[in-house]
N, C-alpha and C positions, 0 to 999 in steps of 0.2 A: 737678943732673944729671937727677933724676927728672922735674922740670918740663919740661926740654928733650925728654926721651923722650916724655912725654905730648903735648907740642906737635907733635912729628914724627908721632906716631900720629894726632893730630887732622887734621893737614895731609894725611896720606896718605888718611885716610877721606874728607875733603872732595874731594880730587882724584879718588878712585875714584867718589864719588857724582856728581861733575860729568861724568866720562868716561861713566858708565853712562847718565846723563840725556841727554847730548849725542848719543851714538851711537844711543840710542833715538829721539831726535827726528829725527836724520838718516834712520833707517830708516822712521819714520812719514812723513816728507816724500817719500821715494822711493816708498813704496807708494801714497801719495796721488796723486803724479804719474802713476803707472801706472794707477791707478783712474780718473783724469780722462780718460786716453786711451781706456780701455775705454768709458767713458760717451759719448765722442765718436765711437764706432764703430770704433775701431782694434782690430786683433787683437793681444793682449798675452799673452805666455807668460813665466812666471818660475818656475823649479823650486824655488829656495831663495834665501834672503837671510840672511846671518850676520854677526855682529860680530867685530871683531878690532882690534889695534893698541894695546891697553892698555900703558903708561899715557899716552904722549905723542901718540898718533895716534888720531883718530876714523876708523874704517874700517868700511865695509860691503861685503861680497862678494856680488855677484849671480851666481847660477849658472843657466845655461840661459835667458838673456834673449833675447827676440825680440819686436819691435814692428813693426807694419806697417799702413799704410793703403792698401788695394788701389786705392781710387778715384784716388789721385794717384800711385801707383807708388812710394811712399816706404816704406822698410823699413830696419831695423837689427837685427843679431843678433850676440851674442857668447856663447860657451860660458861664459866667466868675465869679469866686469867688476868691478874693484876701485875703489871710490870712497873717497878718504881726504882728511883735512885735519888740520892741527895742532890740538891740543886747545885752544890759546889763541885761535884764530880760525878757525872753520869756513868762512869765506868764501874762504880760499885752498884751493880744491878741486882735487884731481888725480884723473883717471880713467885707468885702465890696463887693457889687455886684451891677452893674448898673441896672439890672433887675433880679427878682427872683420870684418864685412861690412856694407856699406851700399848701398842702391839708391835712385835718384832720377832724375827726368827732366831732361835738359838740352835744353830746347825739346821737339822731337818725338822726341829720341833718348834711350831709356832706358839709363842707365849703372849698372853694378855695380862698386863698389870693394871690393877685398879687401886687408886690411891685416894686417901682422905687427908685434908689439910696439908697438901703438898707445898713445900717451900724450897727454893733453890737460891742460894746467895752466890753471886759471881763477882770476882775481883779481876778487872781487866787492866793490863798495862797501858799507860798513856802512850799514844802514838797512832799512826794511821791504820796499822794492822789490828790494833786492839787485841793483842795476844792474851790468852787466858792465863792468869796468874794462879788462880785457885777457885774451887767451887765446893760448896757444901750443900748437898741435896738431901732432904729428909721429908718424912711424912709421919703422921700419927698412926697410920694403918696402911698396910700393903697387902694386897691379895694377888697371888700368882696363879693364873689359870692356864691349863693346857687344852688340847683338843678334846679330852675326855672329862674336863671339869677342873675343880679346884685342886691345885697341887700343894700350896701351903699359904699360911697367913703369917704376917710379922707385925709386931707392934714397935713403933718408933725406929724403923730402919733408917739408915743414913749411908751416904756415899761421899767420900772426900777425895778430891782431885787437887793435887798440888804440883805446880811446875817446879822442876829441879833448879837449884841455883847454879848447877854446873853446866847445863846445856838447855837451851830454850825448847827443844823438841822432846825432852825427857819429862815424864810425869809420873808421880807416885799416886797410886790409886788404892783406896781402902774401902771395902764393903763390910759394913758392921750392922747387921740387922739386930733388933732387940729380941724380945720373946718370940719364938717361932712355934707354930702349931701346924704339923703336917695335915694335909687334906685327906679325904677318904681313900683316894687312889694310893697315895704313898703309905698310908697306914695298912692298906691291904697288901701292898708289896713288901713292906718292911716287917709287918706284923706288929700288933699292939704290944706284944710281950717284949719286943726288942728294946723298948724304952725303959724296962724295969731292971733294977731300981734306980737308974741313973738320972732321972729327972728330965728336964726340958731339953729339946734338941739344941745344939750349938752349931753356928755357922759363922765363919769369919774368913776374910781373904785380904791379903796385902800384896801388891805387886808393883813393879816399875815397868813402864811402857815407853819405848822409844819410837816415836812417829817419824815419818819422812820429813815432816816440817811441823812447826808449832801449831797448836790449835788457836785459831783467830777468827776474825769476822768472815774470812773467805770460807772457813769450815761451815759457818752458819749459812752463808749464802748458797753454797753448793748442796748442803744437806747430807754430806758424807764425810766420814773421818778420813784423814790422810792414811796412806799405807803404813802398817805397823812393821817396823824393821826388826825389833827385838822385844822380848818379854822376859822379865826376871820375876819368878814367883817366889816371894819371900815366905809366904805360908798360905795355904788353903786348908782350913781345919773344919771338918764336918764330924759331928758326934751326936749320938743319941743313946743314952744309957751306956752300956758296956761295949758298944760298937763305935769305932772311930776310923776316919781316913784322913791322913795328913799328906800334903804334897808340897814340894819345893823344887826349884831347879831353874834352868835358863834355856830359852829357845831363841833362835834367829829365824827370820822369814825372808825368802827370796822374793823377786818381783811378782811371782805367781802365787804367793801366800803359802808356799810349802815350808814346813818347819824343819829345823835341824837343831839337835841338842838333846838334853837329858832331863827328865823329870823323875825325881826320887819319890816313891810312894811308900808310906808306912800304914799298914792296915792292922787294926786291933780287933780280934774276934772275927776272923774271916769266915768261919763256918756259917755264922748267921747271915753275913752278906751273901754267901753262896746260896743260902735258902731264899733270900730276897730275890736274887737273880733268877732263880728257878720259878718263883711265883710270878715274876714280871714277864716271864717268857723269853728272857735273854739267854737262858741256859736250858737247852732241851734235856728232859729227864734221861734220855739215852746217853748223854755225855756227862752226867753228874759224877758217876764213879771215876771216870778218867780224869776229869778236872780236879776232883777231890784228892786223888792219889798224887797228882802233880803238885798241888799246893801243899800237901803234907811234906813232900820232899823239900820244897822251898822253905817251909816252916822249920824243918829240922836243920837246914843249912844256917838259918838265922839264929836258932837256939832259943827262941822265945815262944812259949806255948800260946797258940792262937794268934800269933803275930807274924806279919810278913813285911820284909823290907825288900822292895823291888825297884829296879830301874827301868823306866820306859824310855827307850832310845829312839830318836827320830834321825834317820840318815838316808840320804839318796832317795827320798820320797817314800820310804818304808818305815814301819813301826816294829820294834822288837821289845817284848816284855820278858825280862829275866832270861834272855837268850832264846825266847820262843817267838818266831815270826808271827805278826798279827795282820800283815797285809799293808796296803797303801795307806800312807798318812793322810789325814784329812787336811784340806786347804783351809787357811784361816778365812772365816766368813765374817765380814764386818757389817754392822748395821747401816 
């Protein structure tokens, strides 16, 4: 019995030593990551970092965290961010924040996301590079704001990222928000009547992305995603009431981020979308008649009343929609 007691004491001491060493290493890695962002010119604020979770969880609590790179309009802040992992494998990492805010540009449009009860679960491959095997990010509430205020709200949104089993730099991505409520600006553009009688708006997206290299610890250290070489859109579906837009297709990108390929667009009830475009100021009233005539010709070609089936072609740096030149193709802008 005495030997068993001493064995238990020894095991407890070893477990305590491992927990202390592992949490210290996690803390060192976090401070090193923040120091690398400071060295790269980012604004970084961290009031405090503390350990917790003994004996089965490795946990570091970051208080008063804020990081930003003004040049790109990228920022993240959380009054409290808990990073934890099971003591037996630190690569199963979970990040939690009661409230958090992130800012980034979507093309020329700066967006600010406000989240409540944010949680991200990451699964990392064992190895020196710690490649991302999968991630599930979700929150109980998401608010998306643009320069002119609230764009939309979503309950229980989530994003899933899964590394492909065929190639380590291929990832499947799904964006699956819950209940969506458009903000005042979108309601003004789309019109409150656009949602009658079809109920709540719907938004979902699934795609496969090929990066130049796998997402790993170097991605976190540099703060930038690798170059995207290819994008396969399995589906992007947006609907509100009797108005809907669906997209699928595949694009490749050269070293300058210029796309080539085809996206197939299916529009349901396009006249109401045309009304929305005019209210938003994207379509000048003087051009409404010309665009309306053109779309009715395309509608007749497809044979579906109120429906359009169009191909958006990207080639040689230009965009062409249903045979109509639209000008230079936008370059892929990465966060």
